C-alpha positions as CSV (number, residue, x, y, z in Angstrom):
1,M,64.4,-90.7,8.9
2,S,64.3,-87.1,8.4
3,T,61.5,-84.5,9.1
4,N,60.5,-81.5,7.1
5,K,61.5,-78.9,9.9
6,T,64.6,-77.1,10.8
7,F,65.9,-74.1,13.0
8,T,68.1,-71.1,11.7
9,M,69.1,-68.3,13.5
10,I,70.7,-65.0,11.3
11,K,73.2,-63.9,13.7
12,P,74.2,-60.3,14.7
13,D,76.9,-59.8,12.0
14,A,74.4,-60.7,9.7
15,V,71.7,-58.1,11.0
16,A,74.2,-55.6,11.2
17,N,75.5,-55.8,7.8
18,G,71.8,-55.5,6.3
19,Y,71.9,-58.8,5.1
20,I,68.5,-60.3,7.0
21,G,66.1,-59.9,3.5
22,A,68.7,-61.2,1.4
23,I,69.9,-64.3,3.4
24,L,65.5,-65.0,3.8
25,N,65.1,-64.5,0.2
26,D,67.7,-67.3,-0.5
27,I,66.1,-69.1,1.8
28,I,62.7,-69.2,0.1
29,K,64.2,-69.5,-3.4
30,D,65.7,-72.6,-2.5
31,G,61.8,-74.0,-1.5
32,F,61.9,-73.3,2.2
33,Q,58.7,-72.0,4.1
34,I,59.2,-70.0,6.3
35,K,56.6,-71.0,9.2
36,A,57.8,-68.8,12.5
37,M,60.5,-66.4,12.7
38,K,61.2,-63.6,15.5
39,Y,63.7,-60.7,15.7
40,I,65.1,-60.8,19.0
41,H,68.2,-59.5,21.0
42,L,69.9,-62.7,23.0
43,T,70.7,-61.5,26.8
44,E,73.4,-63.5,28.4
45,S,71.7,-65.9,29.8
46,E,69.7,-67.0,27.3
47,A,72.5,-66.9,24.8
48,G,74.3,-69.1,27.5
49,S,71.8,-71.4,27.7
50,F,70.9,-71.6,24.0
51,Y,75.0,-72.8,23.8
52,A,75.4,-74.6,27.0
53,I,76.1,-77.6,25.3
54,H,79.7,-75.8,24.3
55,K,80.2,-74.4,27.9
56,D,83.1,-76.5,28.8
57,R,85.0,-75.2,25.4
58,P,87.5,-72.7,24.9
59,F,85.0,-70.1,23.1
60,Y,82.3,-70.5,25.1
61,S,82.7,-67.0,26.7
62,E,83.5,-65.5,23.4
63,L,80.6,-66.8,21.5
64,V,77.9,-65.9,24.3
65,A,79.4,-62.1,24.0
66,F,79.5,-63.0,20.2
67,M,75.6,-63.9,20.2
68,T,74.7,-61.2,22.6
69,S,76.0,-58.2,20.5
70,G,73.4,-57.4,18.6
71,P,70.3,-59.0,17.6
72,I,69.3,-62.2,15.9
73,V,66.5,-63.4,13.7
74,A,65.5,-66.7,14.8
75,A,63.4,-68.7,12.4
76,I,61.6,-72.0,12.1
77,L,61.8,-73.5,8.2
78,E,59.9,-76.2,6.7
79,K,60.8,-78.4,3.1
80,D,61.7,-81.8,2.6
81,N,64.4,-83.2,4.2
82,A,64.7,-79.9,6.0
83,V,67.8,-80.2,7.9
84,E,70.5,-81.6,5.5
85,S,68.6,-79.5,2.3
86,F,69.5,-76.3,4.8
87,R,73.5,-77.7,6.1
88,T,73.4,-77.6,2.6
89,L,72.2,-73.8,1.5
90,I,74.3,-72.4,4.5
91,G,77.6,-74.0,3.3
92,A,80.4,-75.1,5.4
93,T,81.4,-72.9,8.9
94,D,84.4,-71.3,7.5
95,P,83.1,-69.2,4.7
96,T,86.2,-69.3,3.0
97,K,85.8,-73.1,2.5
98,A,82.5,-72.6,1.8
99,A,80.8,-73.7,-2.1
100,E,80.0,-70.4,-4.3
101,G,76.6,-69.5,-3.9
102,T,76.1,-70.9,-0.3
103,I,74.6,-68.3,2.3
104,R,78.2,-68.5,4.2
105,S,80.2,-67.5,1.4
106,K,78.2,-64.5,0.8
107,Y,77.1,-63.0,4.0
108,A,79.9,-64.1,6.8
109,N,82.9,-62.8,7.5
110,S,84.9,-65.3,9.9
111,I,84.2,-68.6,11.4
112,E,82.8,-67.1,14.6
113,A,80.7,-64.5,12.6
114,N,79.5,-67.0,10.1
115,A,76.3,-65.0,8.8
116,V,73.6,-67.9,9.9
117,H,73.1,-71.0,12.5
118,G,71.8,-74.3,11.2
119,S,70.6,-77.6,13.0
120,D,72.4,-80.5,12.8
121,S,70.4,-83.1,13.0
122,D,65.8,-83.4,13.5
123,A,66.6,-83.7,17.4
124,N,68.6,-80.5,17.5
125,A,65.9,-78.5,15.4
126,E,63.4,-79.6,17.6
127,I,65.3,-78.6,20.8
128,E,67.0,-75.6,19.1
129,G,62.9,-74.5,17.7
130,N,61.7,-75.3,21.3
131,F,64.0,-72.5,22.8
132,F,62.4,-70.0,20.9
133,F,59.3,-71.1,19.9
134,S,56.3,-73.3,21.8
135,Q,55.6,-76.2,20.7
136,F,58.2,-76.6,17.3
137,E,55.8,-79.3,16.0
138,R,52.6,-76.9,15.9
139,F,54.5,-75.0,12.9
């Protein structure tokens, strides 16, 4: 059963390029409600904890370095079938393969600097949302 909430993060590349407003506008125009949002600069420890699932992968150090290179915007979004709907809105991880009009096709620079994170499952949406916001379900 799908839930109506998901987690997203506007990544440092998109923040640095001035895309916060445009990305949030795309999210709202797609029918999502923003239930919680914060602007934060992750520490190395925080980024390492958030991406701990990738700790043994070769790209982990670069990922942590990238995610601490500037501030991010974390948000809890709500809409029917939120996770799947948001994954469709953001497009493929590789912006050259993302469908036209998706967030990544418009704002991402590369596979690594892909503008936004979107939870890949209801369970991960709750885990990731709780990482940045207390009581995910409250939102």
